[in-house]
Residue frames as qw, qx, qy, qz and C-alpha x, y, z in Angstrom:
[[0.283, 0.253, -0.662, -0.646, -99.47, 23.43, 46.36],
 [0.775, 0.129, 0.406, -0.467, -102.56, 21.41, 45.44],
 [0.004, -0.322, 0.878, 0.354, -101.66, 18.18, 43.65],
 [0.804, 0.187, 0.047, -0.563, -104.26, 16.42, 41.53],
 [0.224, -0.287, 0.925, 0.106, -103.93, 12.64, 41.20],
 [0.719, 0.145, -0.380, -0.564, -105.67, 10.55, 38.56],
 [0.704, -0.057, -0.706, 0.052, -106.63, 7.44, 40.52],
 [0.446, -0.641, 0.244, -0.575, -107.52, 6.99, 44.16],
 [0.922, -0.108, -0.369, 0.036, -105.88, 3.69, 45.11],
 [0.761, -0.571, -0.060, 0.301, -103.14, 2.89, 47.58],
 [0.624, 0.152, 0.094, 0.761, -100.37, 4.49, 45.51],
 [0.017, -0.697, -0.174, -0.696, -102.22, 7.81, 45.57],
 [0.655, -0.729, -0.177, -0.093, -102.81, 7.38, 49.27],
 [0.787, -0.330, -0.001, 0.521, -99.08, 6.88, 49.91],
 [0.387, 0.455, 0.142, 0.790, -98.24, 9.88, 47.72],
 [0.284, -0.792, -0.153, -0.518, -100.44, 12.04, 49.91],
 [0.780, -0.601, -0.107, 0.137, -99.03, 10.61, 53.12],
 [0.701, -0.060, 0.065, 0.707, -95.58, 11.61, 51.85],
 [0.254, 0.480, 0.234, 0.807, -96.63, 15.00, 50.48],
 [0.368, -0.833, -0.347, -0.224, -98.85, 16.38, 53.26],
 [0.639, -0.603, -0.093, 0.468, -95.88, 16.90, 55.65],
 [0.464, 0.032, 0.262, 0.846, -94.28, 18.99, 52.90],
 [0.122, 0.415, 0.199, -0.879, -97.27, 21.34, 52.93],
 [0.232, 0.029, -0.652, -0.721, -99.16, 19.97, 49.91],
 [0.608, 0.182, 0.506, -0.584, -102.83, 19.12, 49.59],
 [0.100, -0.076, 0.912, 0.391, -104.28, 16.41, 47.36],
 [0.668, 0.301, 0.136, -0.667, -107.31, 15.91, 45.13],
 [0.275, -0.110, 0.930, 0.216, -108.11, 12.49, 43.62],
 [0.649, 0.255, -0.201, -0.688, -110.27, 11.64, 40.61],
 [0.009, -0.109, 0.994, 0.020, -111.57, 8.09, 40.82],
 [0.543, -0.199, -0.459, -0.675, -114.89, 6.47, 39.84],
 [0.519, -0.205, -0.812, 0.173, -114.91, 4.18, 42.88],
 [0.463, -0.763, -0.197, -0.406, -117.18, 5.07, 45.76],
 [0.796, -0.595, 0.026, 0.106, -114.72, 3.56, 48.24],
 [0.600, 0.620, -0.273, 0.426, -111.45, 5.01, 46.85],
 [0.743, -0.442, -0.319, 0.388, -108.96, 4.57, 49.69],
 [0.409, 0.180, -0.056, 0.893, -107.23, 7.90, 48.96],
 [0.258, -0.731, -0.337, -0.535, -110.37, 9.70, 50.12],
 [0.683, -0.612, -0.301, 0.261, -108.98, 9.42, 53.67],
 [0.564, -0.389, 0.060, 0.726, -106.09, 11.75, 52.84],
 [0.077, -0.144, 0.312, 0.936, -107.50, 14.22, 50.32],
 [0.542, 0.374, 0.180, -0.731, -110.56, 15.43, 48.44],
 [0.366, 0.085, 0.891, 0.256, -112.16, 12.69, 46.38],
 [0.482, 0.371, -0.161, -0.777, -113.90, 13.68, 43.16],
 [0.551, 0.106, 0.828, -0.024, -115.99, 10.71, 42.20],
 [0.594, 0.664, 0.021, -0.454, -116.46, 10.40, 38.46],
 [0.886, 0.271, 0.276, 0.256, -115.31, 8.72, 35.29],
 [0.480, -0.398, 0.278, 0.730, -111.98, 9.82, 33.83],
 [0.217, 0.241, 0.592, 0.737, -113.77, 10.71, 30.60],
 [0.087, -0.802, -0.590, 0.030, -116.54, 12.78, 32.25],
 [0.295, 0.557, 0.019, 0.776, -116.01, 16.48, 31.39],
 [0.440, -0.778, -0.065, -0.443, -117.84, 17.62, 34.50],
 [0.869, -0.453, -0.038, 0.195, -115.77, 15.36, 36.74],
 [0.684, 0.223, 0.002, 0.695, -112.58, 16.60, 35.07],
 [0.022, 0.713, 0.040, 0.700, -113.60, 20.21, 35.67],
 [0.655, -0.717, -0.023, -0.237, -114.36, 19.55, 39.35],
 [0.903, -0.188, -0.023, 0.386, -111.09, 17.68, 39.72],
 [0.565, 0.357, 0.023, 0.744, -109.00, 20.47, 38.16],
 [0.194, -0.890, -0.162, -0.379, -110.56, 23.25, 40.24],
 [0.419, -0.862, 0.257, -0.122, -107.74, 24.81, 42.25],
 [0.932, -0.130, 0.198, 0.274, -105.15, 22.19, 41.21],
 [0.055, -0.872, 0.362, 0.324, -101.56, 23.30, 40.53],
 [0.174, 0.465, -0.826, -0.268, -100.10, 20.13, 39.01],
 [0.909, 0.031, 0.056, -0.412, -101.54, 16.78, 37.92],
 [0.015, 0.428, -0.902, -0.062, -99.98, 13.33, 38.24],
 [0.841, -0.026, -0.293, -0.454, -101.30, 9.77, 38.10],
 [0.487, -0.453, 0.709, -0.233, -101.02, 6.62, 40.19],
 [0.694, 0.130, 0.701, 0.100, -101.79, 4.14, 37.39],
 [0.093, -0.347, 0.511, 0.781, -101.14, 4.25, 33.68],
 [0.138, 0.338, 0.868, 0.336, -104.31, 2.73, 32.20],
 [0.165, 0.554, 0.283, -0.765, -106.00, 6.10, 31.83],
 [0.580, 0.594, 0.547, 0.109, -108.33, 6.32, 28.80],
 [0.421, 0.123, 0.282, 0.853, -106.90, 8.39, 25.95],
 [0.077, -0.742, -0.447, -0.494, -110.09, 10.45, 25.92],
 [0.519, -0.786, -0.238, 0.237, -109.28, 11.56, 29.47],
 [0.554, -0.262, 0.167, 0.772, -105.92, 12.88, 28.32],
 [0.185, 0.455, 0.451, 0.745, -107.64, 14.85, 25.56],
 [0.321, -0.837, -0.402, -0.189, -110.02, 16.36, 28.12],
 [0.601, -0.617, -0.074, 0.502, -107.15, 17.29, 30.41],
 [0.465, 0.009, 0.305, 0.831, -105.23, 18.89, 27.57],
 [0.019, 0.618, 0.483, 0.620, -108.29, 20.89, 26.50],
 [0.426, -0.820, -0.318, -0.212, -109.13, 22.11, 30.00],
 [0.713, -0.593, -0.080, 0.366, -105.95, 22.25, 32.04],
 [0.296, 0.884, -0.236, 0.275, -103.44, 25.05, 32.14],
 [0.550, -0.674, 0.483, -0.099, -101.48, 23.04, 34.71],
 [0.288, 0.514, -0.792, -0.161, -98.65, 20.60, 33.94],
 [0.973, -0.102, -0.018, -0.206, -99.15, 16.83, 33.79],
 [0.135, 0.670, -0.713, 0.154, -96.11, 15.15, 35.36],
 [0.387, -0.200, 0.624, 0.648, -94.84, 12.76, 34.08],
 [0.318, 0.390, -0.202, -0.841, -96.03, 13.94, 30.68],
 [0.820, 0.322, 0.110, -0.460, -98.31, 12.50, 28.04],
 [0.573, 0.532, -0.614, -0.106, -95.42, 10.87, 26.15],
 [0.029, -0.313, 0.885, -0.345, -94.43, 8.89, 29.25],
 [0.605, 0.103, 0.546, -0.571, -98.02, 7.89, 29.90],
 [0.791, 0.447, -0.134, -0.396, -98.73, 6.76, 26.33],
 [0.407, 0.498, -0.765, 0.040, -95.47, 4.79, 26.29],
 [0.182, -0.202, 0.851, -0.450, -96.29, 3.09, 29.57],
 [0.705, 0.197, 0.315, -0.603, -99.73, 2.14, 28.28],
 [0.852, 0.463, -0.119, -0.215, -98.49, 0.08, 25.33],
 [0.802, -0.371, 0.403, 0.236, -95.95, -2.73, 25.50],
 [0.726, 0.476, 0.244, 0.432, -94.91, -2.20, 21.89],
 [0.110, 0.928, -0.081, 0.348, -94.09, 1.45, 22.56],
 [0.630, -0.710, 0.315, 0.010, -92.16, 0.40, 25.69],
 [0.857, -0.079, 0.383, 0.334, -90.03, -2.16, 23.84],
 [0.547, 0.707, 0.155, 0.420, -89.41, 0.22, 20.97],
 [0.145, -0.939, 0.188, -0.249, -88.19, 2.88, 23.38],
 [0.777, -0.508, 0.347, 0.132, -86.02, 0.37, 25.24],
 [0.815, 0.234, 0.308, 0.431, -84.31, -0.61, 22.01],
 [0.317, 0.869, 0.071, 0.372, -83.83, 3.01, 20.98],
 [0.264, -0.882, 0.322, -0.218, -81.87, 3.79, 24.15],
 [0.371, 0.524, -0.757, 0.123, -79.80, 0.60, 23.97],
 [0.521, -0.230, 0.687, -0.451, -81.67, -1.58, 26.46],
 [0.219, 0.089, -0.915, -0.327, -81.98, -5.13, 25.12],
 [0.688, -0.012, 0.285, -0.667, -85.39, -6.81, 25.15],
 [0.573, 0.037, 0.818, 0.032, -86.55, -10.38, 24.53],
 [0.009, -0.015, -0.706, -0.708, -87.27, -11.19, 20.89],
 [0.340, 0.438, 0.618, -0.557, -90.89, -10.33, 20.13],
 [0.043, 0.251, 0.672, 0.695, -93.57, -10.01, 17.46],
 [0.347, 0.173, 0.275, -0.880, -96.87, -8.16, 17.23],
 [0.009, -0.277, -0.913, -0.299, -100.21, -9.82, 16.46],
 [0.315, 0.022, 0.079, -0.946, -103.61, -8.23, 15.83],
 [0.806, 0.034, -0.160, -0.569, -105.73, -11.33, 15.21],
 [0.858, -0.232, 0.450, -0.080, -105.79, -15.09, 15.95],
 [0.858, 0.485, 0.060, 0.161, -104.39, -15.69, 12.47],
 [0.328, 0.789, -0.359, 0.375, -101.45, -13.32, 12.91],
 [0.566, -0.621, 0.476, -0.260, -100.90, -14.77, 16.39],
 [0.967, 0.064, 0.240, 0.065, -100.35, -18.20, 14.82],
 [0.655, 0.656, -0.124, 0.355, -97.74, -16.64, 12.53],
 [0.094, -0.825, 0.392, -0.397, -96.03, -14.77, 15.36],
 [0.781, -0.435, 0.420, -0.155, -95.82, -17.86, 17.56],
 [0.934, 0.280, 0.117, 0.186, -94.37, -19.86, 14.68],
 [0.448, 0.753, -0.232, 0.422, -91.67, -17.23, 14.21],
 [0.287, -0.729, 0.454, -0.424, -90.82, -16.86, 17.91],
 [0.539, 0.108, -0.830, 0.100, -91.21, -20.53, 18.81],
 [0.711, -0.584, -0.086, -0.382, -92.53, -22.11, 21.97],
 [0.181, -0.725, -0.606, 0.272, -92.51, -21.74, 24.87],
 [0.177, 0.328, 0.098, 0.923, -93.38, -18.06, 24.60],
 [0.037, -0.489, -0.593, 0.638, -95.44, -15.46, 26.41],
 [0.060, 0.550, 0.525, 0.646, -98.41, -13.64, 24.89],
 [0.165, -0.453, -0.452, 0.751, -99.33, -10.29, 26.47],
 [0.215, 0.863, 0.447, 0.094, -101.99, -7.76, 25.59],
 [0.434, 0.419, -0.019, 0.798, -100.37, -4.56, 24.38],
 [0.173, -0.448, 0.160, -0.862, -102.54, -2.54, 26.73],
 [0.657, -0.440, -0.005, -0.612, -104.39, -2.83, 30.04],
 [0.863, -0.104, -0.484, 0.100, -102.46, -5.75, 31.53],
 [0.064, -0.641, 0.533, -0.549, -101.19, -5.72, 35.12],
 [0.520, -0.334, 0.667, -0.416, -100.63, -8.15, 38.02],
 [0.303, -0.070, 0.939, 0.143, -100.56, -11.07, 35.60],
 [0.542, 0.586, 0.492, -0.348, -103.77, -10.09, 33.83],
 [0.528, 0.792, -0.088, -0.293, -103.87, -10.01, 30.04],
 [0.214, 0.634, -0.731, -0.135, -101.13, -12.58, 29.46],
 [0.963, -0.049, 0.183, -0.192, -100.64, -16.27, 28.91],
 [0.237, -0.548, 0.764, 0.243, -97.75, -18.71, 28.54],
 [0.856, 0.363, -0.155, -0.333, -97.84, -20.92, 25.41],
 [0.603, -0.422, 0.669, 0.102, -96.14, -24.28, 25.66],
 [0.442, 0.097, 0.777, 0.438, -96.99, -25.36, 22.14],
 [0.118, -0.011, -0.412, -0.903, -98.58, -23.91, 18.97],
 [0.288, -0.438, -0.821, -0.227, -101.77, -25.75, 19.92],
 [0.256, -0.535, -0.550, 0.588, -102.23, -23.21, 22.75],
 [0.126, 0.089, 0.214, 0.965, -102.73, -20.24, 20.42],
 [0.335, -0.508, -0.522, -0.597, -106.53, -20.27, 20.28],
 [0.579, -0.584, -0.525, 0.218, -106.78, -20.82, 24.04],
 [0.423, -0.260, -0.153, 0.855, -104.42, -17.92, 24.69],
 [0.034, -0.247, -0.312, -0.917, -106.32, -15.53, 22.41],
 [0.481, -0.569, -0.547, -0.382, -109.63, -16.46, 24.01],
 [0.599, -0.485, -0.456, 0.445, -108.12, -16.15, 27.51],
 [0.308, -0.197, -0.050, 0.930, -106.67, -12.69, 26.92],
 [0.213, 0.782, 0.583, 0.059, -109.51, -11.40, 24.72],
 [0.357, -0.288, 0.051, 0.887, -107.37, -8.48, 23.58],
 [0.316, 0.874, 0.297, -0.219, -108.85, -5.26, 22.30],
 [0.582, 0.701, -0.024, 0.412, -107.09, -3.13, 19.70],
 [0.478, 0.673, -0.455, -0.333, -104.19, -2.89, 19.04],
 [0.881, 0.191, -0.427, -0.063, -103.64, -6.58, 19.82],
 [0.848, -0.509, 0.116, 0.091, -100.88, -8.51, 21.58],
 [0.138, 0.762, -0.632, 0.004, -97.12, -8.91, 21.90],
 [0.993, -0.047, -0.109, 0.020, -95.55, -12.35, 21.55],
 [0.110, -0.834, 0.530, -0.109, -92.29, -12.60, 23.54],
 [0.687, 0.259, -0.667, 0.128, -89.66, -15.29, 23.47],
 [0.793, -0.593, -0.135, -0.039, -89.53, -17.17, 26.75],
 [0.235, 0.753, -0.480, 0.382, -86.44, -15.95, 28.65],
 [0.836, -0.264, -0.434, 0.208, -84.59, -18.35, 30.98],
 [0.026, 0.778, -0.260, 0.572, -83.76, -15.53, 33.37],
 [0.435, 0.057, -0.730, 0.525, -81.96, -15.97, 36.68],
 [0.153, -0.537, -0.608, 0.564, -84.14, -13.45, 38.53],
 [0.114, 0.811, 0.391, 0.421, -86.26, -10.33, 38.15],
 [0.401, -0.279, -0.236, 0.840, -84.79, -6.99, 39.16],
 [0.112, 0.867, 0.406, 0.268, -86.24, -3.51, 39.21],
 [0.380, -0.039, -0.165, 0.909, -84.85, -0.01, 39.53],
 [0.046, -0.889, -0.449, 0.077, -86.75, 2.97, 40.87],
 [0.444, 0.052, 0.080, 0.891, -85.44, 6.30, 39.59],
 [0.015, 0.870, 0.411, -0.273, -86.52, 9.93, 39.87],
 [0.435, 0.224, 0.244, 0.838, -85.88, 12.96, 37.68],
 [0.022, -0.654, -0.343, 0.674, -86.62, 16.61, 38.39],
 [0.459, 0.844, 0.274, -0.054, -87.84, 19.24, 35.93],
 [0.003, 0.902, -0.381, -0.202, -84.29, 20.65, 35.86],
 [0.755, 0.458, -0.468, -0.036, -82.89, 17.24, 34.84],
 [0.190, -0.529, 0.760, -0.326, -81.40, 16.10, 38.13],
 [0.829, 0.025, -0.492, -0.264, -81.45, 12.30, 38.28],
 [0.303, -0.448, 0.754, -0.373, -81.27, 9.86, 41.19],
 [0.748, 0.014, -0.597, -0.289, -81.73, 6.08, 41.39],
 [0.714, -0.485, 0.378, -0.336, -82.42, 3.71, 44.27],
 [0.214, -0.374, 0.897, 0.095, -80.56, 0.42, 44.70],
 [0.526, 0.057, -0.701, -0.478, -81.78, -2.42, 42.50],
 [0.641, -0.176, 0.526, -0.531, -84.43, -4.61, 44.11],
 [0.146, 0.087, -0.957, -0.235, -84.86, -8.34, 43.54],
 [0.607, 0.008, 0.145, -0.781, -88.50, -9.33, 43.09],
 [0.084, 0.041, 0.994, 0.059, -90.43, -12.58, 43.31],
 [0.549, 0.064, -0.134, -0.822, -93.78, -12.93, 41.54],
 [0.201, 0.131, 0.970, -0.050, -96.42, -15.63, 41.80],
 [0.268, 0.647, 0.714, 0.001, -99.38, -15.74, 39.45],
 [0.304, 0.623, 0.272, 0.667, -98.17, -12.48, 37.94],
 [0.352, -0.894, -0.116, -0.251, -98.45, -10.65, 41.29],
 [0.295, 0.570, -0.549, 0.535, -95.44, -9.27, 43.14],
 [0.784, -0.484, -0.389, -0.011, -95.01, -11.17, 46.43],
 [0.688, -0.603, 0.003, 0.404, -91.62, -10.11, 47.75],
 [0.448, 0.813, -0.165, 0.334, -88.92, -7.50, 47.14],
 [0.760, -0.465, -0.035, 0.453, -85.41, -7.49, 48.60],
 [0.370, 0.842, -0.045, 0.389, -83.28, -4.36, 48.41],
 [0.334, 0.626, -0.518, -0.478, -80.55, -3.95, 47.67],
 [0.952, 0.193, -0.142, -0.188, -80.73, -7.08, 45.53],
 [0.721, -0.500, 0.435, 0.203, -78.07, -9.61, 46.54],
 [0.672, -0.051, 0.543, 0.501, -75.01, -10.19, 44.39],
 [0.403, 0.876, 0.239, 0.116, -75.33, -6.95, 42.44],
 [0.637, -0.051, 0.051, 0.768, -72.08, -5.46, 41.26],
 [0.036, -0.653, -0.090, 0.751, -71.52, -1.74, 41.05],
 [0.019, -0.158, 0.640, 0.751, -71.35, -2.20, 37.26],
 [0.058, -0.440, -0.862, -0.243, -74.80, -3.81, 37.11],
 [0.093, -0.736, -0.477, 0.472, -76.28, -1.06, 39.29],
 [0.072, -0.521, 0.222, 0.821, -74.67, 1.56, 37.09],
 [0.023, 0.084, 0.793, 0.603, -76.03, -0.12, 33.95],
 [0.067, -0.623, -0.779, 0.011, -79.59, -0.20, 35.29],
 [0.116, -0.734, -0.239, 0.625, -79.34, 3.43, 36.40],
 [0.103, -0.329, 0.464, 0.816, -77.96, 4.47, 33.01],
 [0.004, 0.340, 0.834, 0.434, -80.85, 2.81, 31.20],
 [0.110, -0.745, -0.609, 0.250, -83.35, 4.57, 33.46],
 [0.151, -0.632, 0.029, 0.760, -81.65, 7.92, 32.94],
 [0.097, -0.083, 0.650, 0.749, -81.60, 7.52, 29.16],
 [0.046, -0.531, -0.814, -0.232, -85.30, 6.66, 29.07],
 [0.155, -0.778, -0.443, 0.417, -86.23, 9.57, 31.33],
 [0.150, -0.490, 0.242, 0.824, -84.19, 12.03, 29.29],
 [0.069, 0.157, 0.767, 0.619, -85.76, 10.78, 26.04],
 [0.161, -0.644, -0.728, -0.171, -89.25, 11.37, 27.54],
 [0.004, -0.491, 0.149, -0.858, -88.39, 14.68, 29.27],
 [0.608, -0.432, -0.665, -0.035, -89.61, 12.83, 32.34],
 [0.125, -0.477, 0.407, -0.769, -90.49, 14.46, 35.67],
 [0.795, -0.338, 0.150, -0.481, -91.22, 12.19, 38.64],
 [0.503, -0.360, 0.783, -0.060, -90.58, 8.56, 39.59],
 [0.735, 0.363, -0.429, -0.379, -90.14, 5.78, 37.02],
 [0.697, -0.310, 0.641, -0.080, -89.85, 2.02, 37.63],
 [0.598, 0.481, -0.557, -0.317, -88.18, -0.36, 35.15],
 [0.866, -0.222, 0.425, -0.143, -88.38, -4.15, 35.52],
 [0.318, 0.628, -0.678, -0.212, -85.52, -6.23, 34.14],
 [0.998, -0.052, -0.037, -0.002, -84.71, -9.88, 33.55],
 [0.226, -0.750, 0.615, 0.089, -81.25, -10.75, 34.82],
 [0.959, 0.282, -0.025, -0.032, -79.87, -13.24, 32.33],
 [0.866, -0.001, -0.056, 0.496, -76.42, -14.22, 33.51],
 [0.402, -0.497, -0.037, 0.768, -75.57, -10.67, 34.55],
 [0.084, 0.131, 0.469, 0.869, -77.08, -9.18, 31.38],
 [0.253, 0.411, 0.510, -0.712, -80.13, -6.97, 31.80],
 [0.029, 0.333, 0.728, 0.598, -83.12, -7.34, 29.45],
 [0.273, -0.013, 0.180, -0.945, -85.90, -4.79, 29.66],
 [0.045, 0.367, 0.928, -0.038, -89.26, -6.29, 30.62],
 [0.051, -0.801, -0.527, -0.279, -91.63, -3.41, 31.41],
 [0.199, 0.133, -0.272, 0.932, -91.70, 0.13, 32.73],
 [0.195, -0.746, -0.633, 0.070, -94.20, 1.87, 34.98],
 [0.232, 0.482, 0.011, 0.845, -94.36, 5.66, 34.64],
 [0.534, -0.683, -0.072, -0.493, -95.26, 6.16, 38.30],
 [0.328, -0.496, 0.711, -0.377, -94.42, 5.07, 41.82],
 [0.707, 0.168, -0.638, -0.257, -94.26, 1.29, 41.96],
 [0.884, -0.415, -0.060, -0.206, -94.96, -1.66, 44.25],
 [0.885, 0.060, -0.223, 0.405, -91.34, -2.83, 44.07],
 [0.301, 0.452, -0.264, 0.797, -90.30, 0.48, 45.65],
 [0.560, -0.713, -0.246, -0.344, -92.55, 0.38, 48.73],
 [0.804, -0.298, -0.278, 0.434, -89.58, -0.61, 50.87],
 [0.380, 0.380, -0.083, 0.839, -88.16, 2.90, 50.39],
 [0.387, -0.780, -0.210, -0.445, -90.71, 4.34, 52.85],
 [0.725, -0.685, 0.067, 0.030, -88.79, 3.02, 55.86],
 [0.869, -0.134, 0.175, 0.443, -85.44, 2.07, 54.34],
 [0.516, 0.450, 0.176, 0.708, -84.50, 5.16, 52.32],
 [0.225, -0.243, -0.250, 0.910, -83.57, 8.64, 53.40],
 [0.411, 0.321, 0.010, -0.853, -86.27, 9.93, 51.03],
 [0.590, 0.217, 0.773, -0.085, -88.92, 7.47, 49.80],
 [0.234, 0.223, 0.688, 0.650, -90.03, 7.02, 46.22],
 [0.030, -0.781, -0.618, -0.084, -93.34, 8.70, 47.17],
 [0.241, -0.837, -0.082, 0.485, -91.74, 11.79, 48.68],
 [0.335, -0.316, 0.486, 0.743, -89.31, 12.07, 45.79],
 [0.204, 0.478, 0.714, 0.469, -92.14, 11.87, 43.28],
 [0.110, -0.900, -0.406, 0.109, -93.96, 14.67, 45.09],
 [0.357, -0.671, 0.166, 0.628, -90.77, 16.70, 45.30],
 [0.360, -0.009, 0.617, 0.700, -90.11, 16.27, 41.57],
 [0.111, 0.610, 0.666, 0.415, -93.57, 17.15, 40.28],
 [0.225, -0.908, -0.323, 0.144, -93.85, 20.09, 42.71],
 [0.418, 0.787, -0.140, 0.431, -90.51, 21.56, 41.63],
 [0.562, -0.782, 0.254, -0.089, -88.79, 20.92, 44.95],
 [0.124, 0.634, -0.763, -0.002, -85.20, 19.66, 45.41],
 [0.852, -0.004, -0.502, -0.150, -84.90, 15.88, 45.21],
 [0.638, -0.641, 0.371, -0.211, -84.08, 13.89, 48.32],
 [0.020, -0.530, 0.846, 0.060, -81.32, 11.37, 48.85],
 [0.879, 0.064, -0.318, -0.349, -81.89, 7.81, 47.65],
 [0.155, 0.417, -0.828, 0.341, -79.39, 6.45, 50.17],
 [0.821, -0.234, -0.206, -0.478, -80.94, 3.28, 51.62],
 [0.374, -0.409, 0.791, -0.260, -80.57, 0.56, 54.24],
 [0.170, 0.015, -0.954, -0.246, -81.20, -3.13, 53.53],
 [0.542, 0.084, 0.355, -0.757, -84.88, -4.04, 53.51],
 [0.002, 0.142, 0.952, 0.272, -87.38, -6.72, 52.57],
 [0.466, 0.102, 0.098, -0.874, -90.99, -6.06, 51.56],
 [0.110, 0.196, 0.973, 0.055, -93.83, -8.61, 51.59],
 [0.380, -0.151, -0.299, -0.862, -97.14, -7.92, 49.88],
 [0.336, 0.162, 0.794, -0.481, -100.32, -8.85, 51.69],
 [0.273, 0.024, -0.657, -0.703, -102.64, -10.42, 49.15],
 [0.567, -0.262, -0.555, -0.549, -106.36, -10.87, 49.72],
 [0.500, -0.253, -0.758, 0.334, -106.28, -11.39, 53.48],
 [0.341, -0.865, -0.281, -0.238, -108.20, -9.64, 56.29],
 [0.082, 0.769, -0.404, 0.488, -106.20, -7.37, 58.57],
 [0.771, -0.520, 0.265, -0.254, -106.64, -9.72, 61.52],
 [0.972, 0.095, 0.057, 0.206, -104.36, -12.21, 59.77],
 [0.573, 0.565, -0.159, 0.572, -101.59, -9.59, 59.50],
 [0.340, -0.875, 0.091, -0.332, -101.66, -7.96, 62.95],
 [0.899, -0.354, 0.054, 0.252, -99.08, -10.43, 64.23],
 [0.596, 0.542, -0.045, 0.591, -96.58, -8.40, 62.23],
 [0.161, -0.859, 0.103, -0.474, -96.73, -5.75, 64.95],
 [0.819, -0.556, 0.139, 0.034, -95.05, -8.13, 67.40],
 [0.859, 0.170, 0.091, 0.475, -91.94, -8.30, 65.21],
 [0.316, -0.749, 0.098, 0.574, -89.13, -5.84, 65.94],
 [0.182, -0.379, 0.519, 0.744, -88.27, -3.79, 62.89],
 [0.183, 0.383, 0.825, 0.372, -91.45, -4.74, 60.98],
 [0.180, 0.279, 0.079, -0.940, -93.66, -2.01, 59.56],
 [0.282, 0.445, 0.849, 0.050, -97.27, -2.75, 58.58],
 [0.189, 0.191, -0.195, -0.943, -99.06, -0.72, 55.91],
 [0.288, 0.434, 0.849, -0.092, -102.79, -1.39, 55.55],
 [0.078, 0.106, 0.431, 0.893, -104.55, 0.19, 52.58],
 [0.373, 0.260, 0.419, -0.786, -108.13, 0.12, 53.85],
 [0.488, 0.199, -0.568, -0.632, -109.31, -2.07, 50.97],
 [0.861, -0.084, 0.262, -0.427, -111.88, -4.82, 51.24],
 [0.297, -0.388, 0.849, 0.203, -109.99, -8.15, 50.96],
 [0.874, 0.349, 0.136, -0.310, -110.62, -10.40, 47.99],
 [0.872, -0.038, 0.369, 0.318, -108.63, -13.04, 46.16],
 [0.647, 0.356, 0.257, 0.623, -105.61, -11.64, 44.31],
 [0.012, 0.925, 0.135, 0.356, -106.05, -8.11, 45.69],
 [0.486, 0.185, -0.416, 0.746, -103.17, -6.19, 47.26],
 [0.421, -0.798, -0.382, -0.201, -104.52, -5.03, 50.60],
 [0.405, -0.890, 0.212, 0.009, -101.29, -4.04, 52.34],
 [0.747, 0.427, -0.411, 0.302, -97.61, -4.69, 52.73],
 [0.715, -0.676, 0.052, 0.169, -94.99, -5.29, 55.40],
 [0.508, 0.714, -0.351, 0.329, -91.46, -3.87, 55.31],
 [0.812, -0.528, 0.002, 0.249, -88.59, -5.09, 57.47],
 [0.319, 0.878, -0.270, 0.233, -85.44, -2.99, 57.66],
 [0.512, -0.710, 0.482, -0.030, -81.95, -3.96, 58.74],
 [0.090, 0.543, -0.810, -0.200, -79.06, -6.27, 57.99],
 [0.202, 0.024, 0.975, -0.088, -81.16, -9.35, 58.82],
 [0.511, 0.270, 0.081, -0.812, -84.22, -8.12, 56.91],
 [0.588, 0.220, -0.633, -0.453, -84.35, -10.97, 54.40],
 [0.313, -0.004, -0.925, 0.214, -84.05, -13.72, 57.02],
 [0.193, 0.205, 0.585, -0.761, -86.58, -11.99, 59.26],
 [0.558, 0.258, -0.179, -0.768, -88.98, -11.65, 56.34],
 [0.505, 0.113, -0.829, -0.212, -88.63, -15.37, 55.57],
 [0.142, -0.124, -0.862, 0.470, -89.42, -16.26, 59.20],
 [0.308, 0.261, 0.324, -0.856, -92.29, -13.80, 59.36],
 [0.565, 0.209, -0.438, -0.667, -93.84, -15.00, 56.09],
 [0.444, 0.011, -0.895, -0.026, -93.65, -18.61, 57.24],
 [0.043, -0.160, -0.752, 0.638, -95.06, -17.86, 60.69],
 [0.346, 0.408, 0.330, -0.778, -98.00, -15.77, 59.50],
 [0.526, 0.387, 0.732, 0.191, -98.52, -17.36, 56.08],
 [0.129, 0.741, 0.033, -0.658, -98.04, -14.00, 54.41],
 [0.021, 0.358, -0.686, -0.633, -96.94, -15.42, 51.06],
 [0.139, 0.271, 0.941, 0.145, -100.08, -17.46, 50.64]]
């Protein structure tokens, strides 16, 4: 089967690395000249809204998926007009994942609590929303935000103008969320087949700095079977509502053992990279299996810790290879500040302690 992927970054690269052994080939549409997925498949260079590029991308493709959700709506219209092949996950999942208001509305509809929030479309309505929610609060663009971009924390009403100018939101505006005194951030990675079979991986505990994921530990410590079941049930309900096919990630706030929905990503996700070495079938292989109509693999997993490599040259990470049980993934991207250029996964009962030692020794968290 030939799988078309919208986007040519590291997630697409890892999808191909998981899918090629299963007999699949990959085609990537990406405007970047140096798209890192070009090493593992055919790269169609072009804008997502370019009809000619879309036609070249779709030539010979059996199914289309995506490795990021900020795909222009015009591209979806072009795909719908030209493609007789399925888009998995579907348009409903993609449009929901593109808009924080749609996400929160869906969460509430399936019974997943969310922080109190308001919507604002202008500086004036932002003042009103902040007054209603109170400070501190978090302002996030409804669309196009990731890795801490497009959001700001307000400590007082006097910060409203600064926040609006900092985010510079385009239509349809921003979400104002109540500040949540959460204990930790958790995420669940789940997969659903076209026939409706559902599987979930163990909850991971994540640590962010500057809005960028730095570390994931899986399974998350001190997680009861009830909490795992609750997270899995929320994921299943969302996927059933969206007739979802593929991998979905949901990020939660853990507030005293109560899960609040933060965001969802309708794709493979950074907080699931540890599954490559630690799980019987990784999130990437399971996504390929799902969208290609193959049986899902087991999500049974060993303990693991994952460290993101942010903005550093590969020479600074090669010391990882001296560590027993450590697995280095380099994405082939030019290093720059705030950019994810690779990750390290450590598997085993002592994975968290080893990751702490490794991060300190090599300065991997900086």
